[in-house]
C-alpha positions as CSV (number, residue, x, y, z in Angstrom):
1,X,0.0,-0.1,0.1
2,X,3.2,2.5,0.2
3,X,3.6,4.8,-2.9
4,X,0.0,4.9,-2.9
5,X,-3.0,7.1,-1.6
6,X,-4.7,4.2,0.0
7,X,-8.6,4.4,-0.6
8,X,-10.5,6.1,2.2
9,X,-11.6,3.9,5.5
10,X,-13.3,5.8,8.0
11,X,-15.1,4.9,11.3
12,X,-18.7,6.0,10.8
13,X,-20.4,4.5,13.6
14,X,-20.5,2.5,16.9
15,X,-22.9,0.3,18.5
16,X,-23.9,-0.4,22.1
17,X,-25.9,-3.0,23.2
18,X,-28.4,-2.4,26.5
19,X,-31.1,-4.2,28.2
20,X,-33.3,-0.9,28.6
21,X,-32.9,1.5,25.6
22,X,-34.1,4.7,26.8
23,X,-31.9,5.0,30.1
24,X,-28.7,4.6,28.2
25,X,-29.8,6.4,25.6
26,X,-30.6,9.5,28.0
27,X,-27.1,9.5,29.6
28,X,-25.6,9.1,25.9
29,X,-27.4,12.3,24.8
30,X,-26.6,14.2,28.1
31,X,-23.2,13.3,28.1
32,X,-22.1,14.4,24.6
33,X,-24.9,17.0,24.0
34,X,-26.5,15.0,21.1
35,X,-29.4,16.0,19.4
36,X,-32.8,14.0,18.9
37,X,-31.8,10.5,17.3
38,X,-32.8,8.8,14.4
39,X,-35.1,5.9,15.6
40,X,-35.3,3.1,13.0
41,X,-38.6,1.3,12.9
42,X,-36.9,-1.5,10.7
43,X,-34.8,-2.9,13.2
44,X,-38.5,-4.2,14.9
45,X,-38.1,-7.1,12.7
46,X,-35.2,-8.3,14.2
47,X,-37.2,-7.3,17.7
48,X,-35.2,-4.5,18.8
49,X,-35.5,-0.8,18.9
50,X,-32.8,1.6,18.4
51,X,-31.9,5.3,18.7
52,X,-28.9,6.7,16.5
53,X,-27.4,9.9,17.4
54,X,-25.0,11.9,14.7
55,X,-21.8,13.3,16.3
56,X,-20.7,15.7,13.2
57,X,-21.1,12.9,10.1
58,X,-20.3,10.2,12.7
59,X,-23.0,8.3,14.6
60,X,-23.3,6.6,18.0
61,X,-25.8,3.7,18.2
62,X,-28.0,2.2,20.9
63,X,-30.0,-1.4,20.2
64,X,-32.1,-2.8,23.0
65,X,-34.2,-6.4,22.6
66,X,-37.9,-5.6,22.9
67,X,-38.7,-9.1,22.5
68,X,-37.0,-12.7,24.0
69,X,-35.1,-14.7,21.7
70,X,-32.8,-11.8,19.7
71,X,-29.3,-12.1,18.9
72,X,-28.3,-9.0,20.6
73,X,-30.5,-10.4,23.5
74,X,-28.4,-13.5,23.9
75,X,-25.3,-11.1,23.6
76,X,-26.2,-9.3,26.7
77,X,-27.1,-12.4,28.7
78,X,-23.4,-13.5,27.6
79,X,-21.6,-10.2,28.5
80,X,-24.2,-10.1,31.7
81,X,-24.8,-6.6,31.1
82,X,-24.9,-3.6,28.8
83,X,-22.0,-3.6,26.3
84,X,-20.3,-2.6,23.3
85,X,-21.5,-4.7,20.4
86,X,-20.6,-3.4,16.5
87,X,-18.3,-1.3,14.8
88,X,-18.9,0.2,11.2
89,X,-16.6,1.4,8.7
90,X,-17.1,3.4,5.8
91,X,-14.9,2.1,2.6
92,X,-14.2,3.5,-0.7
93,X,-13.0,0.5,-1.9
94,X,-15.6,-2.1,-0.6
95,X,-15.5,-4.8,-3.1
96,X,-12.0,-4.9,-2.4
97,X,-12.4,-5.7,1.4
98,X,-15.4,-8.0,0.3
99,X,-12.8,-9.9,-1.7
100,X,-10.1,-10.1,1.1
101,X,-12.8,-11.4,3.7
102,X,-13.4,-13.6,1.3
103,X,-10.2,-15.2,0.7
104,X,-9.5,-15.1,4.6
105,X,-12.7,-17.5,4.8
106,X,-14.5,-14.8,6.9
107,X,-18.2,-15.4,6.4
108,X,-20.8,-12.8,5.4
109,X,-24.1,-13.0,7.3
110,X,-25.7,-9.9,6.1
111,X,-25.4,-8.1,2.8
112,X,-27.0,-5.7,0.5
113,X,-26.4,-3.1,-2.0
114,X,-28.6,0.0,-2.5
115,X,-28.4,3.0,-4.7
116,X,-27.0,5.1,-1.5
117,X,-24.8,2.4,0.5
118,X,-23.7,-1.3,0.5
119,X,-23.0,-3.2,3.7
120,X,-21.5,-6.4,4.8
121,X,-21.8,-7.6,8.1
122,X,-18.5,-10.2,9.0
123,X,-19.2,-12.8,11.5
124,X,-17.8,-12.2,14.8
125,X,-16.5,-15.6,15.4
126,X,-14.3,-15.2,11.9
127,X,-13.2,-11.4,13.2
128,X,-13.0,-11.3,16.9
129,X,-13.6,-8.7,19.2
130,X,-17.4,-7.4,17.9
131,X,-19.5,-7.5,14.8
132,X,-17.6,-5.7,12.2
133,X,-20.0,-3.9,9.2
134,X,-17.9,-3.3,6.1
135,X,-20.1,0.0,4.1
136,X,-19.8,1.9,1.1
137,X,-21.9,5.5,1.5
138,X,-22.8,6.8,-2.1
139,X,-22.0,9.5,-2.4
140,X,-19.0,9.2,0.0
141,X,-20.0,11.0,3.4
142,X,-23.9,10.6,3.0
143,X,-25.0,7.9,5.7
144,X,-28.4,5.8,5.5
145,X,-28.2,4.3,8.5
146,X,-28.3,8.0,10.5
147,X,-31.9,8.8,9.1
148,X,-33.5,9.9,5.7
149,X,-31.8,13.6,6.5
150,X,-28.5,11.9,5.9
151,X,-29.7,10.3,2.4
152,X,-28.8,12.2,-1.1
153,X,-32.7,13.5,-2.6
154,X,-34.2,10.6,-4.4
155,X,-32.6,8.0,-2.2
156,X,-34.3,8.4,0.8
157,X,-35.4,5.3,2.8
158,X,-38.9,4.8,4.0
159,X,-40.0,5.2,7.2
160,X,-38.2,2.0,8.1
161,X,-34.7,2.8,6.8
162,X,-33.3,-0.9,6.9
163,X,-31.0,-1.9,9.7
164,X,-27.7,-0.8,11.0
165,X,-26.9,-2.9,13.7
166,X,-30.3,-4.1,14.6
167,X,-29.7,-7.4,12.5
168,X,-26.2,-8.3,13.3
169,X,-25.5,-11.7,15.0
170,X,-23.5,-12.3,18.0
171,X,-20.6,-14.0,18.7
172,X,-20.5,-17.5,17.1
173,X,-24.4,-17.2,15.8
174,X,-25.9,-16.9,12.4
175,X,-27.4,-14.0,11.4
176,X,-31.0,-12.9,12.0
177,X,-30.7,-10.2,9.2
178,X,-29.3,-7.6,9.0
179,X,-16.8,15.8,10.3
180,X,-15.0,17.3,7.5
181,X,-12.9,16.2,4.9
182,X,-10.6,13.4,5.3
183,X,-7.4,13.2,2.9
184,X,-7.9,12.2,-0.5
185,X,-10.9,14.2,-1.0
186,X,-13.8,16.0,0.3
187,X,-16.9,14.6,1.8
188,X,-20.9,14.7,0.7
189,X,-22.4,17.2,2.8
190,X,-25.7,17.9,3.6
191,X,-28.1,20.1,5.9
192,X,-28.1,17.3,8.7
193,X,-24.5,17.6,8.6
194,X,-24.2,21.5,9.3
195,X,-27.0,20.8,11.9
196,X,-25.3,18.0,13.7
197,X,-23.5,18.6,17.0
198,X,-19.7,19.4,16.6
199,X,-17.5,16.1,17.4
200,X,-16.5,13.0,15.7
201,X,-15.4,9.3,16.3
202,X,-11.9,9.4,17.2
203,X,-11.3,5.7,17.8
204,X,-12.5,2.7,19.6
205,X,-10.7,0.2,21.6
206,X,-11.1,-3.5,21.0
207,X,-10.7,-6.3,23.9
208,X,-9.5,-9.9,22.5
209,X,-7.8,-13.0,23.4
210,X,-5.2,-12.3,20.9
211,X,-4.7,-8.5,20.2
212,X,-2.0,-8.6,17.6
213,X,-4.0,-11.7,15.4
214,X,-7.0,-9.6,15.8
215,X,-5.5,-6.4,14.7
216,X,-3.8,-8.5,11.8
217,X,-7.5,-9.9,10.7
218,X,-9.0,-6.8,10.9
219,X,-6.0,-4.5,9.0
220,X,-6.1,-7.5,5.9
221,X,-10.1,-7.1,5.5
222,X,-10.0,-3.0,5.8
223,X,-7.1,-2.9,3.8
224,X,-5.0,-1.0,6.5
225,X,-1.6,-1.7,7.7
226,X,-1.1,-2.8,11.6
227,X,1.4,0.0,13.7
228,X,2.2,0.1,17.1
229,X,1.2,3.1,19.3
230,X,3.3,5.8,19.7
231,X,3.7,9.2,21.4
232,X,3.7,9.7,25.3
233,X,1.5,7.2,26.2
234,X,2.8,4.8,24.2
235,X,2.2,1.0,24.9
236,X,3.4,-0.8,22.1
237,X,-0.6,-2.2,21.5
238,X,-1.7,-3.0,17.4
239,X,-3.3,0.0,16.2
240,X,-5.1,0.6,13.1
241,X,-4.6,4.3,12.2
242,X,-7.8,5.4,9.6
243,X,-9.0,8.2,8.1
244,X,-9.7,10.7,11.0
245,X,-9.8,7.7,13.4
246,X,-8.1,4.3,14.9
247,X,-8.7,1.2,16.0
248,X,-6.9,0.1,19.1
249,X,-6.5,-3.9,20.2
250,X,-5.8,-4.8,23.6
251,X,-5.7,-8.2,25.6
252,X,-8.9,-9.2,27.6
253,X,-8.8,-10.6,30.8
254,X,-11.3,-13.1,29.8
255,X,-13.9,-14.1,27.4
256,X,-16.4,-11.6,29.3
257,X,-14.0,-8.8,29.1
258,X,-13.6,-9.4,25.5
259,X,-15.5,-6.7,23.2
260,X,-15.8,-2.8,22.0
261,X,-14.6,-1.3,25.5
262,X,-14.4,2.3,25.0
263,X,-15.1,4.8,22.3
264,X,-12.7,8.0,22.2
265,X,-14.8,11.0,20.9
266,X,-13.4,14.4,20.1
267,X,-15.8,17.2,21.8
268,X,-15.5,21.0,22.1
269,X,-17.0,20.3,25.5
270,X,-15.8,18.5,28.6
271,X,-17.5,15.4,29.8
272,X,-19.0,15.4,32.6
273,X,-17.0,14.5,35.8
274,X,-13.6,14.3,33.9
275,X,-12.4,13.1,30.7
276,X,-14.0,9.8,30.4
277,X,-17.4,8.5,31.3
278,X,-18.8,5.1,31.4
279,X,-22.0,4.6,29.6
280,X,-23.8,1.5,28.4
281,X,-20.8,-0.5,29.4
282,X,-18.4,0.8,27.4
283,X,-15.9,3.9,28.4
284,X,-16.6,7.2,26.6
285,X,-13.4,9.1,26.4
286,X,-12.9,12.5,25.4
287,X,-10.2,13.2,22.8
288,X,-9.4,16.6,23.1
289,X,-7.5,19.4,21.0
290,X,-3.9,18.5,20.5
291,X,-4.7,15.2,21.7
292,X,-4.2,12.9,18.6
293,X,-0.7,11.7,19.4
294,X,-2.0,10.5,23.0
295,X,-4.8,8.4,21.8
296,X,-2.5,5.6,22.0
297,X,-3.1,5.4,25.7
298,X,-6.8,5.2,25.5
299,X,-7.3,1.8,26.3
300,X,-6.1,1.0,30.1
301,X,-8.4,0.4,33.1
């Protein structure tokens, strides 16, 4: 990949699973000063309810079971509480990522191609750490999963905009179904983006049994090289450096501790009570102005 510009790979959405939707969504909205969420009625087909919050042109979603027997519900039972659930990436070269996943025998558990977005959910037993969704927005920077206001005119989804995280499987299961410009070019913009609360997703931290192996697998699929954390708080953990974000991989103490454990956000304001706060079983950490080089220290604790 050296010598030529890598096609863009952006962290667009992080997803939490919660036993009770409204309390976790309210905490998230208050802590990050978020606006009114998008509620996708389509996830009701999978026995779920959700809230999707915009942060800049990135998104944080909370899903919650509303009937027994859902994959998200079983995941919550295994984790014994609210937890991180899914990470969604926006790739310019989705077909390349799909091809690499097939070559690695990574199973696609749900896949759809629409005029404004294409999506593949990858099996967590093959990727490890979380459900990974590889998506391609069209035009790049739009985002159907954020609601109709994030969809280009003429491509707006119906009231049920289609599943984002609602239909994904939990680890080891079959599926039920499913800013600003970054380097290399501009992003599609809309009035919703201009009204969205200032900020973005700066990174996520994934706890797994084998951080190096899992980082290599995610990196191969995404087409991103694995590096080691650097800077003042460097701890040598494997890192995927994305466009405007990163993914860090830490060693988990046991199986229950595995998963999406931290979301780093860039905000123009402080979080309540300090630089980080625990919501929905996930640590939310503020990556402040000038702190980009220190993001490698996000995952301790």
